[in-house]
C-alpha positions as CSV (number, residue, x, y, z in Angstrom):
1,T,-30.6,-62.0,49.2
2,L,-29.1,-58.6,48.1
3,A,-32.3,-57.6,46.2
4,P,-33.9,-55.9,49.1
5,A,-30.8,-54.0,50.2
6,L,-30.4,-52.8,46.7
7,Q,-33.7,-51.2,46.7
8,N,-32.4,-48.8,49.2
9,F,-29.6,-47.7,46.7
10,P,-31.3,-47.3,43.3
11,E,-28.0,-46.2,41.7
12,M,-26.6,-49.5,42.3
13,A,-29.6,-51.5,41.0
14,S,-28.5,-51.0,37.4
15,P,-24.8,-51.3,36.9
16,T,-25.1,-50.0,33.4
17,A,-27.0,-47.0,34.1
18,A,-25.2,-43.8,33.5
19,K,-25.0,-41.4,36.3
20,P,-26.3,-37.9,35.7
21,L,-23.6,-35.2,35.4
22,P,-23.6,-32.6,38.0
23,A,-25.2,-29.4,37.0
24,R,-22.8,-26.6,36.5
25,S,-22.7,-23.3,34.4
26,V,-19.7,-23.4,32.0
27,P,-18.8,-19.9,30.5
28,A,-19.0,-19.5,26.8
29,S,-15.2,-18.6,26.6
30,V,-14.5,-21.9,27.9
31,M,-16.9,-23.7,25.7
32,R,-15.1,-22.3,22.6
33,M,-11.9,-23.8,23.8
34,I,-13.2,-27.4,23.9
35,P,-12.3,-29.3,20.6
36,P,-15.3,-30.6,18.8
37,R,-16.3,-34.2,18.9
38,V,-16.8,-36.0,15.8
39,A,-18.4,-39.4,15.1
40,K,-16.2,-42.4,15.0
41,A,-16.7,-45.2,12.5
42,K,-17.2,-48.6,14.3
43,S,-15.0,-51.5,13.5
44,A,-16.1,-55.1,12.8
45,N,-16.4,-55.9,16.5
46,G,-18.6,-52.9,17.2
47,S,-16.0,-50.6,19.0
48,N,-15.1,-47.2,18.1
49,N,-11.8,-46.5,16.3
50,G,-9.7,-44.8,18.7
51,S,-10.0,-44.2,22.4
52,S,-10.9,-40.4,22.2
53,G,-14.0,-38.7,20.8
54,L,-11.6,-35.8,19.8
55,A,-11.1,-34.9,16.1
56,S,-7.7,-36.0,14.8
57,P,-5.6,-33.5,12.8
58,T,-6.2,-35.7,9.6
59,S,-9.9,-35.1,9.9
60,Q,-9.6,-31.4,10.1
61,A,-9.5,-29.2,7.0
62,Q,-6.0,-28.7,5.6
63,V,-4.4,-25.2,5.8
64,P,-3.6,-23.9,2.4
65,T,0.1,-23.5,1.9
66,S,1.8,-20.6,0.0
67,S,3.7,-21.3,-3.2
68,E,6.5,-19.2,-4.8
69,F,7.4,-18.4,-8.4
70,S,10.1,-16.2,-10.2
71,V,9.5,-13.1,-12.2
72,T,12.0,-11.5,-14.4
73,L,11.7,-7.9,-15.3
74,N,13.7,-5.4,-17.5
75,L,13.4,-1.8,-16.4
76,S,15.5,-0.4,-19.1
77,G,14.0,2.7,-20.9
78,G,13.0,4.4,-17.7
79,R,10.1,2.3,-17.1
80,G,9.3,1.5,-13.3
81,L,8.0,-1.6,-11.6
82,G,4.4,-0.2,-12.0
83,A,3.0,-1.4,-8.6
84,D,1.9,0.1,-5.4
85,V,3.8,-1.7,-2.6
86,D,3.6,-1.8,1.2
87,Y,6.0,-3.1,3.8
88,P,4.1,-3.7,7.0
89,D,6.6,-6.3,8.3
90,G,9.8,-4.7,7.2
91,K,10.9,-8.0,5.5
92,T,8.7,-8.3,2.4
93,L,6.9,-5.9,-0.1
94,V,3.2,-6.5,-0.2
95,I,1.7,-5.7,-3.7
96,K,-1.2,-3.3,-3.2
97,S,-2.0,-2.9,-7.0
98,V,-0.4,-3.3,-10.3
99,Q,-0.8,-0.3,-12.4
100,P,-1.3,-0.4,-16.1
101,G,1.7,0.4,-18.4
102,G,4.4,-0.8,-16.1
103,T,6.6,-3.8,-16.4
104,L,4.5,-5.9,-14.0
105,A,1.5,-5.3,-16.1
106,D,3.6,-6.5,-19.3
107,W,4.4,-9.7,-17.3
108,N,0.9,-10.3,-16.2
109,S,-0.4,-10.0,-19.8
110,K,1.9,-12.9,-20.8
111,H,1.2,-15.1,-17.8
112,D,-2.6,-14.6,-17.0
113,T,-3.3,-18.3,-17.7
114,D,-0.6,-20.2,-15.8
115,G,-1.3,-18.6,-12.4
116,R,2.1,-16.6,-12.4
117,A,0.4,-13.1,-13.0
118,V,1.4,-10.9,-9.8
119,M,-1.7,-9.8,-8.1
120,A,-2.7,-7.8,-5.1
121,G,-2.1,-9.4,-1.9
122,D,1.0,-11.2,-3.3
123,R,4.4,-10.7,-1.7
124,I,7.8,-10.1,-3.0
125,V,10.2,-12.0,-0.8
126,A,13.5,-11.5,-2.7
127,I,14.8,-9.1,-5.5
128,N,18.1,-10.1,-7.3
129,G,18.9,-12.4,-4.2
130,V,18.3,-9.5,-1.7
131,T,15.8,-10.8,0.9
132,G,14.7,-10.3,4.7
133,H,14.9,-6.4,4.4
134,S,12.3,-4.2,2.7
135,G,14.3,-1.2,2.4
136,M,17.4,-3.2,0.8
137,M,14.9,-4.6,-1.9
138,I,13.4,-1.3,-2.7
139,G,16.9,0.1,-3.0
140,E,17.8,-3.0,-5.3
141,C,14.8,-2.3,-7.3
142,R,15.8,1.4,-7.8
143,S,19.5,0.7,-8.8
144,S,19.1,-2.2,-11.2
145,Q,17.8,-2.4,-14.6
146,K,17.2,-6.1,-14.5
147,L,15.1,-7.6,-11.6
148,E,14.7,-11.3,-10.6
149,L,11.7,-11.3,-8.2
150,V,10.6,-14.1,-6.0
151,I,6.9,-13.9,-5.6
152,R,5.0,-15.7,-2.7
153,T,1.3,-16.3,-3.2
154,K,-1.5,-18.3,-1.8
155,R,-2.7,-19.1,-5.3
156,R,-2.0,-22.5,-6.9
157,I,0.5,-22.2,-9.6
158,K,-0.7,-24.3,-12.7
159,S,1.8,-26.6,-14.4
160,A,1.9,-28.3,-17.8
161,S,0.3,-31.3,-16.3
162,D,-2.8,-29.3,-15.6
163,F,-3.8,-29.2,-19.4
164,D,-4.7,-31.9,-21.9
165,S,-2.9,-32.4,-25.3
166,T,-5.0,-29.5,-26.9
167,G,-3.9,-27.1,-24.0
168,K,-7.5,-26.0,-23.6
169,R,-9.0,-28.4,-20.7
170,A,-7.4,-27.7,-17.3
171,R,-7.4,-30.3,-14.8
172,T,-8.8,-29.8,-11.2
173,G,-6.9,-30.6,-8.0
174,D,-8.0,-34.3,-7.8
175,G,-6.7,-34.9,-11.5
176,A,-10.1,-34.8,-13.1
177,F,-10.6,-32.4,-16.3
178,S,-12.6,-29.2,-15.4
179,L,-16.1,-28.7,-16.8
180,Y,-15.1,-25.4,-17.9
181,G,-12.3,-26.6,-20.2
182,G,-14.6,-27.0,-23.3
183,M,-15.7,-23.5,-23.2
184,P,-15.5,-21.5,-26.4
185,E,-12.8,-19.1,-27.2
186,P,-13.1,-15.5,-26.1
187,D,-15.2,-13.3,-28.6
188,P,-12.5,-10.5,-29.8
189,E,-15.4,-8.0,-30.0
190,N,-16.7,-8.6,-26.6
191,D,-13.0,-8.2,-25.4
192,K,-12.6,-5.1,-27.1
193,T,-15.7,-3.6,-25.7
194,A,-14.5,-4.8,-22.2
195,V,-11.3,-3.1,-22.8
196,N,-12.8,0.3,-23.8
197,R,-15.0,0.1,-20.8
198,A,-12.1,-0.5,-18.4
199,R,-10.1,2.2,-20.0
200,E,-13.0,4.6,-19.4
201,T,-12.8,4.0,-15.5
202,D,-9.0,3.7,-15.3
203,V,-7.3,7.0,-14.6
204,F,-4.0,5.6,-15.9
205,S,-5.5,4.2,-19.2
206,T,-4.3,7.1,-21.3
207,P,-0.4,7.6,-22.1
208,A,1.5,9.4,-19.5
209,V,2.4,13.1,-20.2
210,P,6.2,13.4,-21.0
211,E,8.2,15.0,-18.3
212,N,8.0,18.8,-18.5
213,P,10.8,20.8,-16.9
214,K,8.5,23.8,-16.9
215,L,6.2,22.3,-14.3
216,V,7.1,21.7,-10.6
217,I,5.5,20.2,-7.6
218,F,6.8,21.2,-4.2
219,L,5.9,18.2,-2.1
220,D,5.4,17.8,1.6
221,I,5.4,14.4,3.1
222,D,3.7,14.3,6.5
223,G,0.0,14.9,6.1
224,V,0.3,14.3,2.4
225,L,1.9,11.1,1.5
226,R,2.0,10.0,5.3
227,K,-1.1,10.1,7.2
228,L,-0.9,11.8,10.6
229,D,-1.1,9.5,13.4
230,D,1.7,8.9,15.7
231,A,4.2,12.0,15.3
232,I,6.3,14.6,17.1
233,A,6.7,18.3,16.2
234,V,10.0,19.6,15.1
235,D,10.3,23.3,14.3
236,G,6.7,23.3,13.4
237,E,6.7,20.2,11.3
238,V,5.5,16.7,12.3
239,L,7.9,13.8,12.0
240,P,7.3,10.1,12.4
241,L,8.1,8.4,15.7
242,H,9.3,5.0,14.3
243,V,9.9,3.2,11.0
244,Q,6.5,1.5,10.8
245,S,4.7,4.9,11.0
246,R,7.0,6.2,8.0
247,A,5.1,4.1,5.5
248,F,3.3,6.0,2.8
249,A,-0.5,5.6,2.4
250,P,-1.2,3.7,-1.1
251,E,-4.0,5.9,-1.9
252,A,-1.9,8.9,-1.4
253,T,0.9,7.7,-3.6
254,R,-1.6,6.7,-6.3
255,A,-3.2,10.1,-6.2
256,L,0.5,11.7,-6.5
257,R,1.1,9.3,-9.5
258,F,-2.0,10.6,-11.2
259,I,-0.8,14.3,-11.0
260,V,2.5,13.4,-12.6
261,H,0.8,10.9,-15.0
262,K,-1.5,13.8,-16.3
263,T,1.1,16.8,-16.2
264,G,4.5,15.5,-16.4
265,A,5.5,17.9,-13.6
266,G,8.7,17.3,-11.6
267,L,9.0,16.8,-7.8
268,V,10.9,19.0,-5.4
269,L,10.9,18.1,-1.9
270,S,9.9,20.8,0.5
271,S,9.1,18.6,3.6
272,E,11.2,18.8,6.7
273,W,12.2,15.2,5.8
274,R,15.0,17.1,3.6
275,R,16.7,17.8,6.8
276,S,17.5,14.1,7.4
277,A,19.7,12.3,4.9
278,T,18.0,8.9,6.0
279,L,14.4,10.4,5.6
280,K,15.4,12.0,2.3
281,E,16.6,8.7,1.0
282,E,13.7,6.9,2.0
283,A,11.4,9.3,0.4
284,A,13.3,9.3,-2.9
285,T,13.4,5.5,-2.9
286,A,9.5,5.1,-2.0
287,L,8.7,7.3,-5.0
288,R,10.9,5.5,-7.3
289,A,9.4,2.2,-6.2
290,I,5.9,3.3,-7.4
291,G,7.2,4.3,-10.9
292,L,7.9,8.1,-10.3
293,P,10.8,9.8,-12.0
294,P,13.6,11.0,-9.6
295,M,13.0,14.1,-7.7
296,R,14.4,17.4,-9.1
297,G,15.9,18.3,-5.8
298,S,14.8,19.8,-2.5
299,T,14.4,23.2,-1.2
300,S,17.1,25.1,1.1
301,V,16.7,25.3,4.9
302,L,16.6,29.0,5.7
303,E,16.4,30.7,9.0
304,A,13.1,32.3,10.3
305,R,12.5,35.9,10.3
306,D,12.6,37.5,13.8
307,D,10.6,40.3,12.6
308,V,7.6,38.2,11.9
309,R,5.3,38.1,15.0
310,V,1.7,38.0,15.8
311,G,0.4,40.2,18.8
312,T,2.0,43.1,20.4
313,P,5.3,43.3,22.4
314,Q,3.1,43.7,25.5
315,N,0.8,40.9,24.5
316,P,2.5,38.4,22.0
317,D,0.7,35.4,20.6
318,R,3.7,33.0,20.7
319,E,1.9,30.0,19.1
320,G,0.7,32.4,16.3
321,T,4.1,33.8,15.9
322,R,5.9,30.3,15.7
323,F,3.2,29.2,13.1
324,L,3.6,32.4,10.9
325,R,7.4,32.5,11.0
326,W,7.4,28.7,10.0
327,V,5.1,29.2,6.9
328,E,6.9,32.4,6.0
329,R,10.1,30.6,6.0
330,R,8.7,27.6,3.9
331,A,7.5,30.4,1.3
332,R,10.8,31.9,1.1
333,E,12.7,28.4,0.6
334,I,10.2,27.8,-2.2
335,S,10.8,31.2,-3.7
336,K,14.6,30.7,-3.4
337,W,14.3,27.4,-5.5
338,L,12.3,29.0,-8.1
339,A,14.7,31.9,-8.4
340,E,17.6,29.3,-9.0
341,H,15.6,27.6,-11.8
342,P,14.1,30.3,-14.1
343,E,13.0,27.5,-16.6
344,V,9.9,26.7,-14.3
345,E,6.7,28.5,-15.5
346,R,4.1,27.0,-13.4
347,W,4.3,25.3,-10.2
348,I,2.1,24.3,-6.9
349,L,2.8,23.1,-3.5
350,I,1.0,20.3,-1.8
351,D,0.9,20.6,2.0
352,D,-1.5,20.0,4.8
353,V,-0.5,23.3,6.4
354,D,-2.0,26.7,5.2
355,V,1.2,28.1,3.7
356,G,-0.9,30.7,2.2
357,K,-0.8,32.6,5.4
358,A,2.7,33.5,4.6
359,D,1.3,35.9,2.0
360,E,0.3,38.4,4.8
361,V,3.9,39.0,5.7
362,R,5.7,38.1,2.5
363,M,8.7,40.0,1.3
364,P,9.1,41.6,-2.3
365,D,10.9,38.8,-3.7
366,T,8.7,36.0,-2.2
367,W,6.2,34.3,-4.4
368,R,2.5,34.2,-3.2
369,M,1.5,30.8,-2.0
370,G,-2.2,30.9,-1.5
371,R,-3.4,30.7,-5.1
372,R,-1.0,27.7,-5.9
373,L,-1.6,25.7,-2.5
374,V,-3.3,22.3,-2.7
375,R,-4.1,21.8,1.0
376,T,-4.7,18.2,2.2
377,A,-6.3,17.0,5.3
378,G,-3.5,15.6,7.6
379,K,-5.2,12.5,8.8
380,E,-6.4,11.6,5.4
381,G,-3.4,12.4,3.1
382,L,-3.5,13.3,-0.5
383,T,-6.8,12.2,-2.1
384,M,-7.9,11.8,-5.7
385,S,-10.0,14.9,-5.2
386,D,-7.0,16.8,-4.2
387,A,-4.9,15.4,-7.3
388,R,-7.6,16.7,-9.7
389,K,-7.4,20.0,-8.1
390,A,-3.6,19.8,-8.5
391,V,-4.0,18.9,-12.2
392,E,-6.2,21.8,-12.8
393,K,-3.7,24.3,-11.4
394,L,-0.8,22.8,-13.4
395,V,-2.3,22.1,-16.7
396,P,-2.8,25.9,-18.0
397,Q,0.9,26.2,-18.6
398,T,1.1,29.9,-18.7
399,P,3.2,32.0,-16.3
400,A,1.5,32.9,-13.2
401,P,1.5,36.4,-11.6
402,R,3.4,36.8,-8.3
């Protein structure tokens, strides 16, 4: 008796018929937030396992976890860590690169098969028990001859169970032996050829030149080792705004290491960083951390000359006067240090400011700066091209004219 009435309501005629969803436009940003649906295996009674079509946590890919291992190093004999590091979070030291000839490179040569070689991207989370503060860890590295490092890595660390009784066939993660375990032993001749090729492209492959007290580099920081981004001007020099911006650019410190490696020249701090005991110590610690020898000192802070001016009394150029007084003062500060160290025969200054302008108003006892200046681009810092120019100026170890 209900059949005629149901004809007027087709949606009720078939109780199992699915109702169409209302048409609507769903933004793409919302669609990306909807979890994906996965097919559910049916049980024996034909029903789906679980009441939801959403993927369970166990069905999703597992996030790889980090592992840690210890590294013991001996820095006796004046050898450095031999690594470029960064400290973006202020709590750990991130390995940017491992340099040949350092103590870390020696460690890696002994542990290249067990996964405990220290590589770029790994983090130093503790040094001799000091943890949670990058600056304190760098200080510990500087002051201690024996270092116990804790390295955190995303790589899997191999254990003895990963190898068979011959020590040649490594197991994979599921316990099976790797197909690559039966590969032949390395060919010594091929290895030697590969090492020679690597040395041709590695700027640090040759032994470092011993320290030479007759060669000196007057070093600026801002615009040289630290790229200019967020900064303020103080007495003509830019200083960083906060701790994070004080980090040295790894490529710049590598270029500085190249100069010292090739010449053996000593470092003298001429940057405005020398005015602050904190900044001066930070610079010394950072340079020690990359394997450079201790700095030979810093230049004095002198007063600007009032008689140096640009323009006329009636129409003075205040900005030009301020700049010229600043570079002239830096030239006199460098000259004063040289007068106190007569053993120095050849020197350069690395700066992003054109200190050579001081030659226009130099005093008789002030050295000329222009021909010895290696000028960098402030937003790029010291590059390998700049470093090679510096080596060319320093290598001819003959007294330069005033």
